[in-house]
Legacy VTK file of the C-alpha trace (Angstrom):
# vtk DataFile Version 3.0
C-alpha trace
ASCII
DATASET POLYDATA
POINTS 277 float
-226.479 -141.358 -55.168
-228.647 -141.444 -58.267
-229.074 -138.374 -60.421
-232.158 -136.350 -59.617
-235.355 -137.208 -61.429
-235.336 -133.716 -62.921
-231.874 -134.159 -64.457
-232.757 -137.533 -65.957
-236.051 -136.159 -67.251
-234.168 -133.270 -68.893
-231.734 -135.690 -70.468
-234.445 -137.956 -71.806
-236.386 -134.980 -73.177
-233.352 -133.897 -75.209
-233.538 -137.191 -77.118
-237.166 -136.810 -78.173
-236.836 -134.072 -80.767
-234.276 -131.846 -82.398
-230.540 -132.379 -82.174
-228.138 -131.449 -79.371
-224.378 -131.488 -78.924
-223.055 -133.250 -75.830
-219.325 -132.372 -75.580
-216.900 -134.430 -73.533
-214.945 -132.814 -70.674
-212.177 -134.740 -68.923
-212.018 -132.961 -65.558
-213.962 -130.537 -63.384
-212.469 -127.446 -64.994
-213.302 -128.475 -68.537
-216.780 -129.591 -67.431
-217.568 -126.242 -65.839
-216.257 -124.267 -68.799
-218.394 -126.306 -71.203
-221.427 -125.853 -68.980
-220.780 -122.116 -69.022
-220.901 -122.114 -72.823
-224.538 -123.150 -72.730
-224.397 -126.843 -73.645
-227.413 -128.706 -72.324
-225.672 -131.976 -71.410
-222.146 -133.323 -71.090
-220.505 -136.719 -71.477
-217.350 -138.113 -70.001
-214.527 -139.391 -72.192
-212.678 -142.494 -71.067
-209.596 -141.517 -73.069
-209.562 -137.885 -71.967
-209.870 -138.890 -68.324
-207.178 -141.557 -68.655
-204.689 -139.094 -70.143
-205.424 -136.574 -67.389
-204.182 -139.096 -64.795
-201.240 -140.281 -66.871
-202.710 -143.559 -68.120
-203.655 -144.997 -71.493
-207.319 -145.370 -72.375
-207.653 -149.037 -71.420
-205.574 -148.931 -68.218
-208.028 -147.076 -65.987
-209.636 -149.143 -63.234
-213.342 -149.421 -62.523
-212.964 -147.706 -59.155
-211.092 -144.805 -60.763
-213.860 -144.403 -63.319
-216.639 -144.514 -60.745
-214.952 -141.814 -58.685
-214.463 -139.731 -61.826
-218.164 -140.055 -62.666
-219.142 -138.922 -59.183
-216.805 -135.946 -59.428
-217.984 -134.768 -62.854
-221.687 -135.307 -62.128
-221.395 -133.299 -58.900
-219.497 -130.451 -60.563
-222.226 -129.221 -62.938
-225.982 -128.720 -62.957
-226.340 -130.601 -66.229
-227.151 -134.185 -67.166
-223.932 -136.185 -67.541
-223.634 -139.259 -69.725
-220.910 -141.755 -68.786
-218.530 -143.278 -71.297
-218.590 -146.635 -69.501
-216.536 -148.522 -72.089
-217.627 -152.190 -72.172
-218.919 -152.109 -68.624
-215.467 -153.050 -67.293
-216.431 -156.720 -67.544
-217.209 -159.412 -70.106
-219.967 -161.566 -68.666
-223.481 -160.067 -68.541
-223.840 -160.549 -64.793
-220.653 -158.648 -64.097
-221.636 -155.906 -66.537
-224.945 -155.601 -64.679
-223.196 -155.270 -61.319
-220.901 -152.539 -62.621
-223.736 -150.670 -64.314
-225.634 -150.734 -61.034
-222.653 -149.107 -59.310
-222.292 -146.515 -62.065
-225.984 -145.660 -61.826
-225.399 -144.514 -58.237
-222.764 -141.899 -59.143
-225.164 -139.148 -60.202
-224.986 -139.717 -63.962
-228.082 -139.370 -66.138
-226.973 -141.875 -68.772
-224.248 -144.333 -69.702
-223.011 -146.228 -72.736
-221.941 -149.848 -73.131
-219.872 -150.909 -76.148
-219.270 -154.268 -77.819
-215.518 -154.108 -78.487
-213.677 -157.009 -76.862
-210.070 -155.809 -76.809
-209.056 -159.016 -78.576
-207.259 -158.178 -81.864
-208.284 -161.458 -83.493
-211.957 -161.108 -82.477
-212.364 -157.376 -81.833
-216.129 -157.521 -81.270
-217.868 -159.648 -78.690
-219.949 -162.493 -80.089
-223.343 -161.246 -81.262
-225.378 -163.273 -78.753
-223.096 -162.272 -75.881
-223.213 -158.630 -76.960
-227.005 -158.583 -76.878
-227.043 -160.308 -73.503
-224.687 -157.660 -72.128
-227.056 -154.852 -73.168
-230.030 -156.720 -71.763
-228.196 -157.147 -68.466
-227.324 -153.450 -68.341
-230.955 -152.557 -68.934
-232.138 -154.854 -66.159
-229.571 -153.463 -63.734
-230.907 -149.960 -64.310
-234.547 -151.004 -64.120
-234.095 -153.118 -60.977
-233.066 -150.013 -59.080
-236.068 -148.025 -60.188
-233.827 -145.664 -62.069
-234.361 -144.177 -65.465
-230.717 -143.721 -66.379
-230.601 -143.550 -70.159
-228.814 -146.541 -71.712
-226.819 -146.084 -74.912
-225.571 -149.152 -76.779
-222.483 -148.747 -78.955
-221.363 -151.003 -81.794
-217.646 -150.521 -82.415
-217.082 -152.221 -85.766
-215.933 -149.024 -87.478
-213.524 -148.344 -84.596
-211.868 -151.774 -84.429
-211.322 -152.418 -88.133
-214.606 -154.158 -88.958
-216.422 -151.442 -90.956
-219.386 -153.623 -91.934
-222.498 -151.443 -92.117
-225.091 -154.275 -92.357
-223.535 -156.012 -89.335
-223.397 -152.749 -87.418
-227.062 -152.143 -88.135
-227.960 -155.732 -87.170
-226.245 -155.249 -83.837
-227.777 -151.836 -83.146
-231.269 -153.110 -83.925
-230.753 -156.037 -81.573
-229.461 -153.710 -78.859
-232.553 -151.553 -79.278
-234.726 -154.639 -78.839
-232.700 -155.547 -75.739
-233.587 -152.250 -74.096
-231.114 -149.628 -75.259
-232.628 -146.135 -75.306
-230.086 -144.655 -77.729
-227.864 -146.221 -80.403
-224.334 -145.283 -81.357
-221.837 -146.484 -83.974
-218.681 -144.369 -83.656
-216.661 -143.386 -86.737
-219.217 -143.965 -89.445
-217.430 -142.695 -92.528
-220.095 -140.975 -94.615
-223.367 -139.118 -94.269
-225.064 -141.957 -96.183
-223.918 -144.437 -93.540
-225.192 -142.169 -90.778
-228.547 -141.788 -92.541
-228.808 -145.562 -92.956
-228.287 -146.127 -89.237
-230.803 -143.451 -88.286
-233.413 -145.033 -90.554
-232.667 -148.581 -89.403
-233.152 -147.970 -85.671
-235.935 -145.375 -85.827
-237.700 -144.215 -83.738
-234.841 -144.772 -81.276
-232.433 -141.784 -81.190
-228.925 -142.022 -82.633
-225.684 -140.513 -81.331
-222.994 -139.513 -83.840
-219.332 -138.988 -83.017
-217.854 -135.765 -84.403
-214.068 -136.070 -84.245
-213.160 -134.477 -87.571
-214.579 -131.862 -89.906
-217.023 -134.198 -91.656
-220.207 -132.167 -91.399
-222.204 -129.703 -89.293
-224.801 -129.858 -86.555
-227.380 -128.552 -89.031
-226.666 -131.311 -91.549
-226.789 -134.068 -88.938
-230.024 -132.660 -87.572
-231.584 -132.828 -91.027
-230.542 -136.495 -91.235
-232.502 -137.169 -88.057
-229.550 -137.455 -85.673
-230.615 -136.596 -82.134
-227.285 -136.400 -80.301
-223.690 -135.481 -81.175
-220.636 -136.105 -78.996
-216.950 -135.446 -79.606
-215.280 -138.214 -77.578
-211.687 -137.419 -76.689
-211.321 -134.802 -79.424
-211.462 -131.722 -77.187
-208.893 -133.316 -74.909
-206.662 -134.012 -77.924
-206.976 -130.400 -79.037
-205.904 -129.246 -75.580
-202.981 -131.682 -75.498
-201.921 -130.581 -78.993
-201.612 -126.949 -77.897
-199.776 -127.940 -74.715
-197.280 -130.195 -76.519
-196.687 -127.707 -79.320
-195.648 -124.997 -76.867
-193.670 -127.392 -74.666
-191.765 -128.895 -77.613
-190.799 -125.442 -78.815
-189.256 -124.723 -75.418
-187.529 -128.124 -75.217
-186.210 -128.171 -78.785
-185.564 -124.519 -79.604
-185.365 -122.671 -76.305
-187.976 -120.161 -77.470
-191.355 -119.277 -76.025
-193.491 -117.916 -78.871
-196.134 -120.613 -78.401
-196.989 -119.299 -74.968
-198.488 -116.202 -76.566
-201.310 -118.365 -77.922
-202.569 -119.149 -74.417
-205.869 -117.832 -73.177
-205.376 -114.642 -71.118
-205.051 -115.273 -67.384
-207.878 -112.913 -66.471
-210.246 -114.660 -68.866
-209.694 -118.208 -67.659
-209.323 -117.262 -63.993
-212.393 -115.060 -64.215
-214.449 -117.935 -65.595
-213.724 -120.069 -62.545
-214.239 -117.116 -60.199
-217.752 -116.740 -61.600
-218.347 -120.446 -61.007
-217.282 -120.044 -57.386
-219.733 -117.187 -56.859
-222.522 -119.359 -58.254
-221.635 -122.078 -55.768
-219.893 -124.401 -58.217
LINES 1 278
277 0 1 2 3 4 5 6 7 8 9 10 11 12 13 14 15 16 17 18 19 20 21 22 23 24 25 26 27 28 29 30 31 32 33 34 35 36 37 38 39 40 41 42 43 44 45 46 47 48 49 50 51 52 53 54 55 56 57 58 59 60 61 62 63 64 65 66 67 68 69 70 71 72 73 74 75 76 77 78 79 80 81 82 83 84 85 86 87 88 89 90 91 92 93 94 95 96 97 98 99 100 101 102 103 104 105 106 107 108 109 110 111 112 113 114 115 116 117 118 119 120 121 122 123 124 125 126 127 128 129 130 131 132 133 134 135 136 137 138 139 140 141 142 143 144 145 146 147 148 149 150 151 152 153 154 155 156 157 158 159 160 161 162 163 164 165 166 167 168 169 170 171 172 173 174 175 176 177 178 179 180 181 182 183 184 185 186 187 188 189 190 191 192 193 194 195 196 197 198 199 200 201 202 203 204 205 206 207 208 209 210 211 212 213 214 215 216 217 218 219 220 221 222 223 224 225 226 227 228 229 230 231 232 233 234 235 236 237 238 239 240 241 242 243 244 245 246 247 248 249 250 251 252 253 254 255 256 257 258 259 260 261 262 263 264 265 266 267 268 269 270 271 272 273 274 275 276
């Protein structure tokens, strides 16, 4: 089932002006809590979801991801953007087929990245990468949908921090039909500003996974969208492991006092239930 026209319209409108934060839940509970905090859109995190089912980031199957997308999209009344990795395929035709399936899960947007998983050639060939984005675009358009397509260039993630090449790829992805552009882990505000300028007027997503800057600063640079990837999941796991290690290694329980009060967390979900979610 495709997302409603209203949800997709809301999601697209968010990219036209201003700057919004799109945090990344990893399950229904975290999605509903984030929605309750007033965020206007959410995005899945491939890593956060993988860890929640006891797998590493790259070991999740396509069918597991599609079911996860259906579950998250159905759990909130917000647009949901899918972290769809590299489309769970290499060849453009297979990427298109998988994007078509993802588009039927209720998501309002999805991203396709150009990392190959090959340590010696960590990015897909430029021509192939562009063809993959073009295929994703066609798959969305052929179904009459308006799911927002984000194209990601992963050079700064996979050890190829080449800004001119990243910009070349993002510009080509924009020409191939991407609605939004994204280069995770840009290192400086100058690099972010350069990407924003290079792909304008297309909107840019920035990954916030460390204390580099603020929403206000990124907004002034012209950034339209901010996500946090698996960072919220890592924060949650850090608190869990800290308390658990104290018990395992020292036999003490002081870390448990840092947990959110039962009535607060339980009450949040009780309110969701009364609202029908």
